[in-house]
C-alpha positions as a printed NumPy array, in Angstrom:
array([[  9.336,  -4.567,   8.186],
       [ 12.454,  -4.855,   6.08 ],
       [ 15.636,  -3.738,   7.795],
       [ 18.399,  -4.793,   5.447],
       [ 21.01 ,  -2.578,   7.078],
       [ 22.032,  -1.549,  10.555],
       [ 21.138,   2.1  ,  10.133],
       [ 17.723,   3.661,  10.53 ],
       [ 14.923,   1.258,   9.627],
       [ 12.89 ,   1.643,   6.444],
       [  9.88 ,   2.007,   8.738],
       [ 11.259,   5.165,  10.377],
       [ 12.613,   6.502,   7.098],
       [  9.144,   6.316,   5.567],
       [  7.843,   8.447,   8.439],
       [ 10.449,  11.175,   7.949],
       [ 10.107,  11.345,   4.158],
       [  6.318,  11.275,   4.315],
       [  6.233,  13.995,   6.968],
       [  8.705,  16.109,   4.964],
       [  6.374,  16.048,   1.95 ],
       [  3.38 ,  16.733,   4.195],
       [  4.966,  19.696,   6.002],
       [  6.252,  21.284,   2.793],
       [  2.801,  20.996,   1.235],
       [  1.371,  23.084,   4.091],
       [  3.247,  26.086,   2.726],
       [  0.106,  26.771,   0.682],
       [ -1.674,  27.718,   3.924],
       [  0.895,  30.478,   4.496],
       [  0.676,  31.706,   0.912],
       [  3.878,  29.952,  -0.233],
       [  3.445,  27.249,  -2.858],
       [  6.496,  25.098,  -2.107],
       [  5.564,  21.886,  -3.926],
       [  3.442,  23.09 ,  -6.838],
       [  6.125,  22.037,  -9.318],
       [  5.49 ,  18.317,  -8.693],
       [  4.335,  16.547, -11.843],
       [  0.772,  15.36 , -12.305],
       [ -0.432,  12.844, -14.897],
       [ -3.701,  13.262, -16.808],
       [ -5.66 ,  10.989, -19.106],
       [ -4.402,  11.616, -22.646],
       [ -4.662,  10.82 , -26.33 ],
       [ -1.842,  13.201, -27.329],
       [  1.303,  12.328, -25.311],
       [  2.245,  15.987, -24.981],
       [ -0.819,  16.565, -22.815],
       [ -0.14 ,  13.736, -20.361],
       [  2.019,  15.722, -17.939],
       [  1.799,  19.099, -16.19 ],
       [  2.783,  20.692, -12.857],
       [ -0.001,  20.263, -10.286],
       [ -0.067,  24.03 ,  -9.604],
       [ -0.732,  26.609, -12.301],
       [  1.802,  28.835, -10.555],
       [  4.5  ,  26.608, -12.055],
       [  2.955,  26.179, -15.517],
       [  6.038,  27.688, -17.139],
       [  7.93 ,  24.485, -16.26 ],
       [  5.783,  22.423, -18.591],
       [  5.139,  18.724, -18.152],
       [  8.667,  17.523, -18.926],
       [ 10.211,  20.189, -16.688],
       [  7.907,  19.205, -13.817],
       [  8.79 ,  15.539, -14.288],
       [ 12.522,  16.302, -14.216],
       [ 12.116,  18.497, -11.125],
       [ 10.151,  15.744,  -9.386],
       [ 12.79 ,  13.149, -10.24 ],
       [ 15.66 ,  15.312,  -8.953],
       [ 13.826,  16.143,  -5.709],
       [ 12.964,  12.513,  -4.995],
       [ 16.434,  11.323,  -5.983],
       [ 18.007,  13.703,  -3.463],
       [ 15.549,  12.848,  -0.669],
       [ 15.715,   9.09 ,  -1.202],
       [ 19.507,   9.051,  -1.604],
       [ 19.892,  10.909,   1.689],
       [ 17.618,   8.253,   3.141],
       [ 19.873,   5.574,   1.642],
       [ 22.799,   7.063,   3.574],
       [ 20.895,   6.579,   6.824],
       [ 19.927,   3.065,   5.76 ],
       [ 23.662,   2.324,   5.472],
       [ 23.238,   0.897,   1.991],
       [ 25.429,   1.316,  -1.098],
       [ 24.534,   4.901,  -1.983],
       [ 25.8  ,   4.822,  -5.563],
       [ 23.963,   1.587,  -6.367],
       [ 20.844,   2.922,  -4.679],
       [ 20.909,   6.175,  -6.676],
       [ 21.341,   4.305,  -9.97 ],
       [ 18.692,   1.746,  -9.047],
       [ 16.268,   4.416,  -7.882],
       [ 16.743,   6.296, -11.145],
       [ 15.686,   3.178, -13.06 ],
       [ 12.786,   2.481, -10.688],
       [ 11.491,   6.051, -10.956],
       [ 11.624,   6.381, -14.739],
       [ 10.312,   2.899, -15.519],
       [  7.511,   3.292, -12.967],
       [  6.504,   6.714, -14.23 ],
       [  6.601,   5.568, -17.838],
       [  4.158,   2.824, -16.832],
       [  1.899,   5.419, -15.226],
       [  1.916,   7.489, -18.417],
       [  1.079,   4.41 , -20.501],
       [ -1.702,   3.473, -18.084],
       [ -3.174,   6.966, -18.418],
       [ -3.798,   6.538, -22.15 ],
       [ -7.457,   7.323, -22.743],
       [ -8.276,   3.867, -24.11 ],
       [ -7.091,   2.444, -20.809],
       [ -8.182,   5.182, -18.434],
       [-11.262,   7.065, -19.678],
       [-14.033,   5.861, -17.379],
       [-17.285,   7.552, -18.367],
       [-19.173,   7.97 , -21.651],
       [-18.568,  11.724, -21.378],
       [-14.814,  11.167, -21.089],
       [-14.824,   8.819, -24.061],
       [-16.721,  11.397, -26.109],
       [-14.31 ,  14.105, -24.974],
       [-11.3  ,  12.105, -26.182],
       [-13.015,  10.863, -29.328],
       [-12.629,   7.157, -28.574],
       [-15.096,   4.303, -28.992],
       [-13.812,   1.967, -26.281],
       [-11.907,   2.045, -23.001],
       [-10.907,  -0.356, -20.245],
       [-12.205,   2.331, -17.833],
       [ -9.351,   1.895, -15.359],
       [ -8.803,   5.645, -14.731],
       [ -5.185,   6.849, -14.712],
       [ -4.508,   4.449, -11.839],
       [ -4.51 ,   1.708, -14.472],
       [ -0.854,   2.718, -14.605],
       [ -0.418,   0.79 , -11.365],
       [ -1.365,  -2.436, -13.147],
       [  0.991,  -1.621, -16.024],
       [  3.778,  -1.016, -13.494],
       [  3.093,  -4.334, -11.768],
       [  3.192,  -6.245, -15.053],
       [  6.392,  -4.451, -16.094],
       [  7.964,  -5.324, -12.747],
       [  6.971,  -8.973, -13.129],
       [  8.617,  -9.01 , -16.562],
       [ 11.844,  -7.561, -15.193],
       [ 11.89 ,  -9.838, -12.139],
       [ 11.252, -13.048, -14.079],
       [ 12.844, -12.474, -17.499],
       [ 15.581,  -9.908, -16.8  ],
       [ 17.138, -11.152, -13.536],
       [ 20.381,  -9.31 , -14.24 ],
       [ 18.532,  -5.998, -14.459],
       [ 16.541,  -6.838, -11.332],
       [ 19.756,  -7.607,  -9.451],
       [ 21.348,  -4.348, -10.672],
       [ 18.372,  -2.4  ,  -9.276],
       [ 17.981,  -4.421,  -6.066],
       [ 19.336,  -1.711,  -3.74 ],
       [ 16.313,   0.428,  -4.686],
       [ 13.759,  -2.414,  -4.855],
       [ 12.064,  -1.483,  -1.573],
       [  8.269,  -1.697,  -1.941],
       [  7.686,  -1.546,   1.81 ],
       [  9.574,   1.773,   2.04 ],
       [  7.652,   3.261,  -0.87 ],
       [  4.202,   2.158,   0.248],
       [  4.706,   3.179,   3.867],
       [  5.838,   6.632,   2.742],
       [  2.738,   6.792,   0.554],
       [  0.505,   5.794,   3.476],
       [  1.987,   8.543,   5.692],
       [  1.117,  11.086,   2.984],
       [ -2.267,   9.436,   2.419],
       [ -3.259,  10.248,   6.003],
       [ -3.567,  13.953,   5.158],
       [ -5.678,  13.286,   2.067],
       [ -8.006,  11.036,   4.052],
       [ -8.18 ,  13.667,   6.817],
       [-10.014,  16.001,   4.428],
       [-12.323,  13.21 ,   3.335],
       [-13.107,  12.339,   6.951],
       [-13.715,  15.98 ,   7.962],
       [-16.366,  16.356,   5.272],
       [-18.232,  13.242,   6.466],
       [-17.088,  12.909,  10.08 ],
       [-19.754,  10.528,  11.37 ],
       [-19.196,   8.07 ,   8.522],
       [-15.419,   8.215,   8.971],
       [-15.736,   7.544,  12.71 ],
       [-17.934,   4.528,  12.034],
       [-15.381,   3.181,   9.572],
       [-12.602,   3.365,  12.157],
       [-14.537,   1.459,  14.818],
       [-15.762,  -1.106,  12.311],
       [-12.224,  -1.546,  10.974],
       [-10.89 ,  -2.21 ,  14.465],
       [-13.647,  -4.732,  15.224],
       [-13.162,  -6.493,  11.879],
       [ -9.449,  -7.07 ,  12.29 ],
       [ -9.82 ,  -8.392,  15.847],
       [-12.264, -10.98 ,  14.547],
       [ -9.916, -11.776,  11.66 ],
       [ -6.934, -12.256,  13.988],
       [ -8.807, -14.648,  16.255],
       [-10.078, -16.767,  13.379],
       [ -7.366, -16.629,  10.724],
       [ -4.226, -17.253,  12.76 ],
       [ -5.473, -20.262,  14.686],
       [ -6.837, -21.991,  11.581],
       [ -3.675, -21.459,   9.507],
       [ -1.471, -22.621,  12.374],
       [ -3.59 , -25.771,  12.734],
       [ -3.416, -26.511,   8.993],
       [  0.359, -26.025,   8.895],
       [  1.008, -28.146,  11.994],
       [ -1.576, -30.929,  11.646],
       [ -2.228, -31.274,   7.924],
       [  1.24 , -30.442,   6.577],
       [  3.355, -31.5  ,   9.611],
       [  5.43 , -28.319,   9.819],
       [  7.425, -27.666,  12.997],
       [  6.418, -24.794,  15.285],
       [  9.37 , -22.798,  13.947],
       [  7.806, -22.861,  10.472],
       [  4.128, -22.912,  11.43 ],
       [  4.163, -19.691,  13.487],
       [  5.677, -17.309,  10.859],
       [  3.654, -19.077,   8.174],
       [  0.418, -18.566,  10.117],
       [  1.276, -14.916,  10.733],
       [  2.34 , -14.274,   7.143],
       [ -0.741, -15.863,   5.604],
       [ -3.333, -14.71 ,   8.095],
       [ -2.258, -11.288,   9.354],
       [  0.007,  -8.988,   7.438],
       [  2.399, -10.836,   5.245],
       [  6.038,  -9.802,   5.312],
       [  5.901,  -7.614,   8.427],
       [  4.064, -10.218,  10.495],
       [  6.227, -13.12 ,   9.302],
       [  9.439, -11.273,  10.181],
       [  8.172,  -9.929,  13.516],
       [  6.735, -13.209,  14.766],
       [  9.657, -15.208,  13.405],
       [ 11.993, -13.016,  15.446],
       [  9.676, -13.257,  18.456],
       [ 10.04 , -17.059,  18.615],
       [ 13.743, -16.949,  17.678],
       [ 13.206, -18.745,  14.358],
       [ 16.138, -19.03 ,  11.953],
       [ 16.346, -16.103,   9.471],
       [ 15.77 , -18.433,   6.502],
       [ 12.262, -19.151,   7.792],
       [ 11.122, -15.524,   7.624],
       [ 12.871, -15.044,   4.271],
       [ 11.109, -18.009,   2.67 ],
       [  7.709, -17.109,   4.087],
       [  8.145, -13.445,   3.115],
       [  9.071, -14.401,  -0.45 ],
       [  5.982, -16.563,  -0.672],
       [  3.815, -13.753,   0.674],
       [  5.073, -11.34 ,  -1.984],
       [  4.359, -13.793,  -4.806],
       [  0.812, -14.54 ,  -3.677],
       [  0.155, -10.849,  -3.036],
       [  0.904, -10.219,  -6.702],
       [ -1.591, -12.913,  -7.7  ],
       [ -4.242, -11.414,  -5.405],
       [ -3.503,  -7.92 ,  -6.665],
       [ -4.089,  -9.03 , -10.244],
       [ -7.335, -10.877,  -9.451],
       [ -9.229,  -9.598,  -6.392],
       [ -9.876,  -5.972,  -7.467],
       [-11.569,  -7.225, -10.62 ],
       [-13.668,  -9.713,  -8.632],
       [-14.637,  -6.834,  -6.341],
       [-15.672,  -4.716,  -9.318],
       [-17.719,  -7.575, -10.756],
       [-19.517,  -8.638,  -7.573],
       [-19.186,  -5.849,  -4.988],
       [-19.754,  -2.685,  -6.986],
       [-22.933,  -2.131,  -4.94 ],
       [-20.961,  -2.619,  -1.698],
       [-17.89 ,  -0.43 ,  -2.293],
       [-16.708,  -0.197,   1.32 ],
       [-17.068,  -3.957,   1.733],
       [-14.706,  -4.229,  -1.246],
       [-12.15 ,  -1.932,   0.408],
       [-12.192,  -3.868,   3.683],
       [-11.954,  -7.155,   1.781],
       [ -8.717,  -6.03 ,   0.108],
       [ -7.146,  -5.208,   3.493],
       [ -8.207,  -8.493,   5.084],
       [ -7.203, -10.67 ,   2.128],
       [ -4.07 ,  -9.186,   0.517],
       [ -1.104,  -9.823,   2.788],
       [  1.487,  -7.081,   2.35 ],
       [  1.128,  -3.381,   3.085],
       [  2.131,  -2.484,  -0.45 ],
       [ -0.166,  -4.874,  -2.256],
       [ -3.085,  -4.374,   0.165],
       [ -3.177,  -0.588,  -0.1  ],
       [ -2.416,  -0.815,  -3.812],
       [ -5.297,  -3.249,  -4.31 ],
       [ -7.517,  -0.779,  -2.466],
       [ -6.473,   1.913,  -4.955],
       [ -7.16 ,  -0.314,  -7.958],
       [-10.473,  -1.495,  -6.507],
       [-11.539,   2.091,  -5.936],
       [-10.702,   3.12 ,  -9.493],
       [-12.532,   0.102, -10.949],
       [-15.666,   0.472,  -8.828],
       [-15.833,   4.254,  -9.226],
       [-15.468,   3.835, -12.981],
       [-18.276,   1.266, -13.118],
       [-20.505,   3.415, -10.908],
       [-19.814,   6.524, -12.996],
       [-20.806,   4.649, -16.152],
       [-24.134,   3.947, -14.412],
       [-24.589,   7.593, -13.465],
       [-23.459,   7.225,  -9.815],
       [-20.533,   9.458,  -8.887],
       [-18.98 ,   8.553,  -5.54 ],
       [-16.44 ,  10.741,  -3.786],
       [-12.897,   9.476,  -4.228],
       [-10.898,   8.237,  -1.275],
       [-13.463,   6.253,   0.702],
       [-12.781,   2.777,  -0.688],
       [ -9.025,   3.317,  -0.535],
       [ -9.451,   4.895,   2.913],
       [-11.338,   1.841,   4.181],
       [ -8.605,  -0.479,   2.913],
       [ -5.85 ,   1.7  ,   4.406],
       [ -7.642,   2.09 ,   7.759],
       [ -8.242,  -1.634,   8.215],
       [ -4.648,  -2.355,   7.137],
       [ -3.273,   0.197,   9.595],
       [ -5.17 ,  -1.444,  12.459],
       [ -3.769,  -4.806,  11.358],
       [ -0.244,  -3.368,  11.405],
       [ -0.738,  -1.897,  14.874],
       [ -1.534,  -5.334,  16.257],
       [  1.59 ,  -6.945,  14.783],
       [  3.717,  -5.646,  17.651],
       [  1.228,  -6.84 ,  20.257],
       [  0.891, -10.258,  18.623],
       [  4.665, -10.655,  18.365],
       [  4.968,  -9.862,  22.078],
       [  2.265, -12.414,  22.965],
       [  4.065, -15.11 ,  20.969],
       [  7.434, -14.147,  22.459],
       [  5.95 , -14.445,  25.951],
       [  4.442, -17.875,  25.21 ],
       [  7.697, -19.136,  23.682],
       [ 10.014, -17.909,  26.438],
       [  7.789, -19.03 ,  29.308],
       [  6.209, -22.273,  28.071],
       [  7.843, -23.702,  24.929],
       [ 11.553, -22.872,  24.783],
       [ 12.301, -21.865,  28.354],
       [ 15.821, -20.491,  28.868],
       [ 17.259, -18.947,  32.017],
       [ 17.034, -15.155,  31.883],
       [ 15.307, -15.186,  28.479],
       [ 11.926, -13.54 ,  28.985],
       [  9.792, -11.418,  26.695],
       [  9.967,  -7.753,  27.631],
       [  7.173,  -5.229,  27.31 ],
       [  9.418,  -2.908,  25.305],
       [  9.32 ,  -5.47 ,  22.481],
       [  5.817,  -4.199,  21.673],
       [  7.345,  -0.829,  20.811],
       [ 10.315,  -2.386,  19.017],
       [  7.974,  -4.314,  16.73 ],
       [  5.353,  -1.598,  16.405],
       [  5.119,  -0.405,  12.765],
       [  6.382,   3.182,  13.068],
       [  4.882,   4.392,   9.795],
       [  1.492,   4.17 ,  11.523],
       [  2.614,   7.121,  13.681],
       [  3.137,   9.22 ,  10.56 ],
       [ -0.22 ,   8.194,   9.133],
       [ -2.032,   9.115,  12.352],
       [ -0.208,  12.471,  12.605],
       [ -1.019,  13.613,   9.067],
       [ -4.605,  12.375,   9.351],
       [ -5.223,  14.031,  12.733],
       [ -3.602,  17.373,  11.832],
       [ -5.599,  17.784,   8.635],
       [ -8.782,  16.584,  10.32 ],
       [ -8.377,  19.252,  13.013],
       [ -7.631,  21.931,  10.419],
       [-10.524,  20.964,   8.176],
       [-13.359,  20.437,  10.686],
       [-15.546,  23.516,  10.503],
       [-12.982,  25.396,   8.396],
       [-14.31 ,  28.364,   6.373],
       [-14.445,  27.791,   2.593],
       [-11.283,  29.806,   1.893],
       [ -9.192,  27.79 ,   4.369],
       [-10.729,  24.509,   3.226],
       [ -9.77 ,  25.377,  -0.341],
       [ -6.151,  25.927,   0.702],
       [ -6.073,  22.694,   2.71 ],
       [ -7.401,  20.758,  -0.283],
       [ -4.836,  22.401,  -2.548],
       [ -2.017,  21.533,  -0.139],
       [ -3.085,  17.919,   0.169],
       [ -3.547,  17.725,  -3.602],
       [  0.133,  18.553,  -4.035],
       [  1.162,  16.068,  -1.349],
       [ -1.127,  13.477,  -2.924],
       [  0.775,  13.779,  -6.207],
       [  3.819,  12.411,  -4.385],
       [  1.649,   9.7  ,  -2.861],
       [  0.714,   8.558,  -6.366],
       [  4.362,   8.403,  -7.401],
       [  5.288,   6.31 ,  -4.37 ],
       [  2.321,   4.047,  -5.122],
       [  3.35 ,   3.389,  -8.717],
       [  6.919,   2.624,  -7.579],
       [  5.427,   0.209,  -5.044],
       [  3.614,  -1.691,  -7.793],
       [  6.703,  -1.862,  -9.989],
       [  9.024,  -3.048,  -7.224],
       [  6.544,  -5.636,  -5.926],
       [  6.637,  -7.126,  -9.413],
       [ 10.446,  -7.077,  -9.591],
       [ 10.686,  -8.968,  -6.277],
       [  8.464, -11.783,  -7.535],
       [ 10.869, -14.205,  -9.193],
       [  8.657, -17.275,  -9.472],
       [ 11.332, -19.631, -10.893],
       [ 13.879, -18.871,  -8.157],
       [ 11.361, -19.49 ,  -5.401],
       [ 10.403, -22.841,  -6.881],
       [ 14.059, -23.867,  -7.13 ],
       [ 14.474, -23.078,  -3.424],
       [ 11.905, -25.738,  -2.55 ],
       [  9.039, -23.491,  -1.633],
       [  6.433, -25.88 ,  -3.026],
       [  5.227, -27.336,   0.293],
       [  4.94 , -23.867,   1.843],
       [  3.015, -22.756,  -1.228],
       [  0.608, -25.672,  -0.757],
       [ -0.254, -24.399,   2.743],
       [ -0.733, -20.92 ,   1.318],
       [ -3.032, -22.124,  -1.46 ],
       [ -5.174, -24.212,   0.889],
       [ -5.516, -21.482,   3.525],
       [ -5.701, -18.369,   1.378],
       [ -7.924, -19.514,  -1.463],
       [ -9.822, -22.135,   0.504],
       [-10.5  , -20.088,   3.605],
       [ -9.052, -16.635,   4.27 ],
       [-10.314, -14.828,   1.178],
       [-13.868, -16.032,   1.732],
       [-13.955, -15.569,   5.493],
       [-12.441, -12.124,   4.95 ],
       [-15.304, -11.398,   2.567],
       [-17.875, -12.579,   5.119],
       [-16.311, -10.419,   7.853],
       [-16.263,  -7.428,   5.501],
       [-19.919,  -7.982,   4.667],
       [-20.862,  -8.318,   8.35 ],
       [-19.201,  -5.062,   9.342],
       [-19.434,  -2.854,   6.239],
       [-22.517,  -4.009,   4.333],
       [-24.838,  -1.172,   3.372],
       [-22.217,   1.552,   3.902],
       [-21.416,   3.609,   0.817],
       [-19.136,   6.539,   0.03 ],
       [-20.82 ,   9.96 ,  -0.152],
       [-21.929,  11.1  ,  -3.573],
       [-20.265,  13.993,  -5.377],
       [-22.625,  16.953,  -5.286],
       [-22.811,  20.063,  -7.379]])
C-alpha cells in the first residue's frame, strides 16, 4: 500500500471513490440515470464510431462529448482525492490529465477491429480478413507498452507526471467497483460462485505456507541476504508484491530503502509477467479457464498487474473459445483472479502481525516494543472492504430478483463498470511508466533480481500453476444462453 503523504491513504481513497461511483450508479434503480453519460468504447474500423455514452438517454452528447464529460468528472473527483492525500494538487491535476488522455487514447487504439474483433462473425461484420482477437481490452496491452516507452525513453515526461502515477490507487478503485459487477455474475450462478470463494481461500493458504518459506530460504541461504532484506523480499516475491513488501518491511522495522528496492523490483517483474503469462494461459489453459484466472492471481505480484492480467487472460481465452464456437459468460475468469487476489490481500495484515510478533519477541527484543493486535487492522488492505460491500449489496439485490429489477441492476452495474474499465487502463499505463529498467539497474538491484528470477521463474509460477490445477481443474464459466 503506497502512502506517499501524511493525509488519507491511497487505500482508503480508493474505497471512497469506488463507493461514490457505485452509489451513483444505483440511481438507475430509482428511475434516475445519474451516470449514463460516461463514455464507452466499442470495436471500430471508422474512428467516429469508437466512442458513445453508455446510456442511450445521453446519446445527444455524442462520443466526444461523453469522453469530455468523463474526463471532467474524474478530474474533479481525483483532484479532490489529491487534496486529502496532501500531494501537490496542481501537479496532480496536470499529471492526471496526461494519464487520462494517453491511457484512453491507448484504449481506443486497442479497440481497432484488427486488434479487437474476436470471432469470425465480428471479422465479417467489420469487413476485415485478420485480427489479433484481443477484444477491446487489447487496449490494456497498448497502454502498458505506451507506459513502458514513457518510463524508459521519456524520463522527463514520466517525472512531470509522477504525482498522478499511482497504479495501486487506480486498480484498487477499479476492484471496489468490480465487486458490484461480480455480484451479478455470482447471483446468476450462486453455487459456482460460492465454490470459487472457498477454493480461492484454500489455494492462497497453501500458497502462503509454501511460497514464503522457500523464498526466504533461497534469499538467506543461497544468496546470503540478511533477515532485513530476506523478509520483505520473500513477502514481495511470494505473496503480494508491493503491499506485502512494504507491510512486512515495516513490521520488522526494516530501513525504508529495503521496501523501496523490493517494491521497484516487484513492479518490473510484474510487467514482464503481464506481457507473457496471459498468452501462455491462452495457449495452454484455454480448456481450463478458471485455472488460468487463479494462476494469474497466484503468480503476478501486484494488485494492479494481477487483476489486469486476469482481465487480459479472460479476453484472450474468451476470444479463442468464441472462435471455436464456445461462448462463455464474461466475468468469471477475471472474478476468479480478483477473488484469489483479494484473499491474498486480506492475509497481508495477518502475516505482517505474525512477523512483527516474532521480531519483537524473539529476534530484535527491545523493552516495551511488542507487536499489538491493532497492527492487523492498520495493515489490513482497506479497499477489500469496498470490494466486499459492493459485491454483497448487489448479490443481495440480484438473488431471486424479478426480470425487471434484474435488468435495472445490470444496467446500473454496466455504467459503473465503464468507470472500472477506465481505471483499469490507467493502471496499465502507470504500471508501465513506473518501470524504469535502466534506473533500477544503476541502483544495484542485480542481486535482488537474481533471487527474483530463481524463485519466480524457477518455482513460484509453476507451483502456482499446480495449486491452481489442484483446486480449480474442471471448473468452467457458465455458457451464454439464448
